[in-house]
C-alpha positions in Angstrom: 96.5 84.3 92.5 98.0 81.1 92.3 96.5 77.4 92.1 99.9 76.2 93.5 99.6 78.6 96.8 95.8 77.6 97.3 97.0 74.0 97.0 99.6 74.8 100.0 96.8 76.6 101.8 94.5 74.0 102.0 97.2 71.0 102.9 98.1 73.1 105.9 94.4 72.9 106.7 93.9 76.7 106.6 90.2 78.1 105.3 90.4 79.4 101.8 88.8 82.7 100.9 85.3 83.0 98.6 87.9 84.6 96.2 90.3 81.8 96.2 87.9 79.1 95.6 86.2 81.0 92.7 89.8 81.2 90.8 90.0 77.2 91.3 86.3 76.4 90.3 87.0 79.1 87.4 90.4 77.4 86.5 89.5 73.9 86.5 86.2 74.8 83.8 88.6 76.8 81.9 91.5 74.3 82.0 93.9 77.1 83.3 94.2 74.6 86.2 95.7 71.0 85.2 93.9 67.8 86.3 97.2 66.8 88.8 96.4 70.4 90.3 92.9 69.8 90.5 93.8 66.1 91.8 95.9 67.3 94.4 93.6 70.1 95.7 90.8 67.4 95.8 93.1 65.3 98.1 94.0 67.9 100.4 90.4 68.6 101.0 90.1 65.1 101.6 92.5 65.0 104.3 92.2 68.3 105.9 88.4 69.2 105.3 86.7 72.2 105.2 84.3 74.7 107.0 81.0 75.3 106.3 81.7 78.4 104.8 84.3 77.0 102.3 81.4 74.1 101.7 79.2 76.7 100.8 81.3 78.8 98.6 82.8 75.7 96.7 78.6 74.9 96.4 78.0 78.2 94.9 81.1 78.4 93.1 80.4 74.7 91.1 76.7 76.2 91.0 77.5 79.4 89.1 80.1 77.6 87.0 77.5 77.0 84.1 73.5 77.7 83.2 70.9 78.1 86.3 67.4 77.0 85.5 65.0 79.4 86.9 61.2 78.5 87.6 60.2 81.7 87.8 57.6 80.9 84.8 56.0 78.0 87.2 52.8 79.4 88.7 52.7 78.0 91.9 55.0 76.5 94.7 57.5 74.3 93.0 59.0 71.4 95.1 62.1 68.3 94.9 63.3 65.7 96.7 66.7 64.1 95.8 68.0 60.5 96.9 71.5 60.0 97.5 71.2 56.7 95.8 70.7 53.1 96.9 68.9 49.8 95.7 65.4 49.3 95.1 64.7 53.1 95.5 62.0 54.0 93.7 60.8 57.0 95.6 60.4 59.3 93.1 57.4 57.7 91.5 55.3 57.3 94.6 56.0 60.4 96.4 56.1 63.3 93.6 52.9 62.0 91.9 51.0 62.4 95.2 52.1 66.1 95.6 51.6 66.6 92.4 48.2 65.0 92.8 47.8 68.1 96.1 48.5 70.8 93.4 52.6 71.4 94.3 54.3 71.9 91.5 57.0 69.2 90.9 59.7 70.3 88.7 62.0 67.5 89.0 65.4 67.4 87.2 67.4 63.7 87.6 69.8 61.8 86.5 71.1 58.2 85.0 72.5 55.4 87.3 75.9 54.2 87.2 77.3 51.1 89.6 74.8 49.4 91.7 72.4 52.2 92.0 69.5 52.8 89.8 68.7 55.9 88.0 65.5 57.6 87.9 65.6 58.5 83.8 66.5 54.8 83.2 63.7 53.7 85.0 61.6 55.8 83.2 62.8 54.8 79.8 61.1 51.4 80.5 58.3 52.5 78.8 58.7 52.7 75.0 58.6 56.2 73.7 59.3 58.3 77.2 61.2 61.3 76.6 63.0 62.2 79.6 65.0 65.4 77.8 62.3 68.4 77.6 63.7 71.8 76.6 62.8 74.7 79.0 59.7 75.7 78.0 58.1 72.2 77.6 59.4 71.4 80.7 57.7 74.5 82.3 54.8 74.0 80.1 54.1 70.6 81.1 54.7 71.3 85.4 51.5 74.7 84.9 49.6 72.2 82.9 49.6 69.1 85.0 52.0 69.7 88.0 54.5 67.5 87.5 57.4 66.7 85.0 60.3 64.7 85.4 63.5 65.0 83.1 67.4 64.9 82.6 69.4 68.1 83.8 70.7 69.9 80.5 74.6 69.6 79.7 75.4 72.9 80.9 74.6 72.5 84.6 77.4 72.8 87.1 80.4 71.9 84.3 82.8 72.3 87.4 81.3 69.3 89.0 81.2 67.0 86.0 84.9 67.8 85.7 85.5 67.4 89.6 83.5 64.4 89.6 85.4 62.3 86.9 88.7 63.1 88.8 87.1 61.8 92.8 86.3 58.6 90.8 89.8 58.0 89.5 91.9 59.7 92.8 90.1 57.8 95.8 88.5 61.4 96.6 84.7 60.2 96.7 84.5 60.2 100.5 84.7 63.4 101.6 81.5 65.0 102.9 82.5 68.7 101.6 82.9 67.3 98.1 79.6 65.0 98.3 77.5 68.1 99.7 78.8 70.4 97.0 78.7 68.2 94.2 75.1 67.4 95.2 73.6 70.8 96.1 75.5 72.9 93.6 73.3 70.6 91.0 69.7 70.8 93.4 70.5 75.1 93.9 71.4 75.3 89.9 67.4 74.0 89.5 66.3 75.1 92.3 62.8 74.7 93.8 60.6 76.4 96.4 61.4 73.4 99.0 63.7 70.6 98.3 63.5 67.4 100.9 67.3 65.2 100.5 66.8 61.4 101.1 70.0 60.7 102.4 70.8 57.2 102.9 72.8 55.3 105.1 74.2 51.7 105.4 75.2 48.6 103.5 73.4 49.5 100.0 74.3 53.5 100.7 77.0 56.1 99.5 77.9 56.4 103.0 77.8 53.8 105.4 78.7 55.2 108.6 75.3 56.7 110.4 78.3 59.4 112.0 79.3 60.2 108.6 76.1 60.1 107.2 74.3 62.4 109.4 77.1 65.0 109.0 76.3 64.8 105.5 72.7 65.8 105.9 73.6 68.5 108.4 76.0 70.3 105.8 73.5 69.9 102.7 70.9 71.0 104.6 73.3 73.8 106.3 74.0 74.8 102.1 70.7 75.2 101.8 69.6 77.0 104.6 72.8 79.8 103.7 71.5 79.8 100.0 67.9 81.3 101.2 65.9 78.1 100.5 63.6 75.8 102.5 65.7 72.4 103.2 65.6 69.5 105.4 67.1 66.0 105.1 65.4 62.4 106.1 68.0 59.8 106.6 66.9 56.3 105.6 68.1 52.9 106.2 70.0 51.2 102.9 70.7 48.0 104.7 68.3 45.9 102.8 66.9 47.1 99.6 63.7 49.5 100.1 61.7 47.9 97.7 61.0 44.6 97.2 62.0 44.9 93.0 65.2 45.8 91.8 65.4 46.7 88.0 64.3 49.5 86.1 60.6 48.3 84.8 60.7 46.3 88.0 60.9 49.2 90.1 58.5 51.2 88.2 55.6 48.3 88.9 56.9 48.3 92.4 55.6 52.1 92.5 52.7 51.7 90.7 51.9 48.9 93.3 52.1 51.6 96.3 50.2 53.7 94.2 47.2 51.4 93.9 47.1 50.7 98.0 50.2 48.1 98.7 51.3 48.6 102.1 54.9 48.3 102.2 58.4 49.5 103.2 58.8 52.1 100.1 55.3 53.3 101.1 56.7 54.3 104.4 59.7 56.2 103.0 57.9 57.8 100.0 54.9 58.8 102.7 57.8 60.1 105.2 59.6 62.1 102.2 56.2 63.3 101.3 55.3 64.2 104.4 58.4 66.2 105.2 57.8 68.3 102.1 54.6 69.3 102.8 55.6 70.5 106.3 58.5 72.5 104.7 55.8 74.0 102.5 54.1 75.7 105.5 50.7 74.3 104.3 50.5 71.9 106.4 51.0 69.8 109.7 52.3 66.7 110.3 48.7 64.6 111.1 46.9 66.6 108.3 50.0 66.0 105.7 49.8 62.3 106.4 46.1 62.2 106.2 46.6 63.7 102.6 49.2 61.7 101.4 46.7 58.3 102.2 43.6 60.1 100.7 45.3 60.7 97.4 46.6 56.9 97.4 43.0 55.8 98.3 41.0 57.8 95.7 43.5 56.8 92.8 44.4 60.4 92.3 48.0 59.8 92.6 47.9 56.9 90.5 46.2 58.7 87.8 48.4 61.5 88.0 51.8 59.6 87.3 49.9 58.1 84.4 49.1 61.6 83.1 52.7 62.3 83.4 54.3 59.1 81.5 51.4 59.9 78.9 52.6 63.8 78.3 56.3 62.7 78.2 55.9 60.5 75.4 54.9 57.1 76.5 53.3 54.6 73.8 52.1 52.6 76.1 51.9 52.2 79.8 52.3 48.4 79.5 55.7 47.3 80.5 58.0 44.7 78.8 58.8 41.3 80.6 61.9 39.8 81.0 62.2 35.9 79.0 62.4 34.2 82.6 59.9 35.8 84.6 59.9 35.1 88.1 62.2 32.1 88.3 62.3 30.9 92.0 65.4 31.5 93.8 64.8 29.0 97.0 66.9 28.7 100.2 69.0 25.7 101.1 68.8 26.0 104.8 66.1 27.5 107.3 66.2 29.9 109.9 65.9 33.6 110.2 66.9 36.4 107.6 69.8 38.1 109.7 71.1 40.4 106.7 71.2 41.4 103.2 74.3 42.2 101.5 72.3 44.9 99.6 75.0 46.3 97.3 75.8 42.5 96.0 72.2 42.4 94.9 72.5 45.4 93.5 75.8 44.6 91.3 73.9 41.3 90.7 71.3 43.1 88.8 73.5 45.2 87.2 75.8 42.1 85.8 72.7 40.9 84.3 72.4 44.0 82.5 70.5 46.2 84.6 73.0 48.7 85.2 76.0 50.5 84.1 79.4 49.4 84.8 80.3 52.5 82.2 78.2 55.7 81.0 78.0 54.4 77.6 76.8 50.6 78.2 73.1 50.1 77.7 70.7 48.9 79.9 68.2 46.0 79.8 64.8 47.5 81.4 63.3 44.0 82.2 66.1 42.2 84.3 66.2 41.9 88.3 64.8 40.7 91.5 62.3 40.5 93.4 63.2 39.8 97.3 60.4 38.3 99.0 62.2 38.1 102.6 62.7 41.3 105.0 65.5 41.0 107.8 63.8 39.5 110.7 61.3 36.9 108.6 61.4 33.3 109.4 62.6 31.4 106.0 61.9 27.6 105.6 64.2 25.4 103.9 63.3 25.1 100.2 61.3 28.5 100.4 61.7 31.3 97.8 63.8 34.0 99.2 63.4 36.1 95.7 62.2 35.9 92.2 64.8 36.1 89.3 63.6 37.8 85.7 66.5 37.5 83.2 66.7 37.1 79.7 69.4 34.3 79.8 69.2 30.7 80.8 68.8 30.7 84.7 71.9 29.9 86.8 72.3 32.0 89.4 70.9 30.6 92.3 74.3 30.7 94.5 75.6 33.6 93.7 71.6 35.7 94.7 71.6 33.3 98.3 75.1 34.1 99.2 73.7 37.9 99.4 71.5 36.4 102.4 72.5 35.5 105.9 70.2 33.0 107.4 70.7 32.0 111.2 68.8 30.5 113.8 68.1 33.9 116.3 65.5 36.3 115.0 66.6 39.8 114.7 65.2 42.9 115.0 63.4 44.5 111.6 65.1 47.3 110.0 64.4 50.7 111.4 63.4 52.6 107.9 63.4 56.3 109.1 66.6 57.0 111.0 66.8 60.8 111.5 65.5 63.9 110.5 67.5 66.7 110.2 66.0 70.8 109.5 
């Protein structure tokens, strides 16, 4: 078999066989196939696409390129949730403690943030001493003991994805449904839970900003899950404005604990939708009983206690979060009207620029900085009224930069629809 023949075949829009895809992935990992050849293949996929069968075979080849994580040692039904990334997205810290408090086994492996989207591990490390790297035995023991563990993936899971992802980032081959779907699903199937629900974001602050493409991506990933024999579904949710009012690592933890303490807001709505979908996929609940169970675990305080128990088990020295030097500085509107639009990406990038995120993998994060967005799309705003609160460790002088992300006009617009669709 020859990589040039495979590139030529895909360039012509022809479907590749399983053997050809396996040859390509194995060659990428071994180094036999050079970066420039891999880049040519990736561009051919972007331009010509892949069939469902090709995308599935690529996913499985990437999954099998390294270690897989066997959950057979976990006693009970394992469940997982994956988000395609957004701003103010801390549903993991609400959805998963609720499910764990109901007896589901939450065995979740997560990643770090890069760019304007936050990472679950970075947010957890807001707690001094918390260990996000558990070995396999410790991970499974914690899941069996308290029903929940959230930690980082091992370096040996899906090495093919790490190579392809890095090349896609520098060769303008990111925006391809087959490549995105295989990247996400290879990692999720390598550490496969019994039930997986995907939170697929759409809109301004999402990886896929176009709803039509978002639906294609969601359907492709669900199809891969079904072809591999797993219970997988997707909830398409809006990222046209930050999900939670808080943006920033420790602030998003605070927002999640407020929901677990009874706060009614947009974060709760999406976290509940994801939890309910997992419960439905488990076959143990219907829509009504799932919704009631979610609310019961919040009201009783059991979900909050489960979250605190997880933090303590993973080594958190204190459950108190550190605060920024300048805490809650008011950012006031310079005009009156209605909030028509929020530039979600701009707010995410701003928080990254003051230390809350990474431009490069090696960058250090300031867990204390961020924003609290006080207004949602459709809200009325008076001149001089606060639209956001700023948390930072250098003298605040960012008013205009933050205000430029808020479009205020004379007419009231509709509130953002958070749950866009469900794909099963």
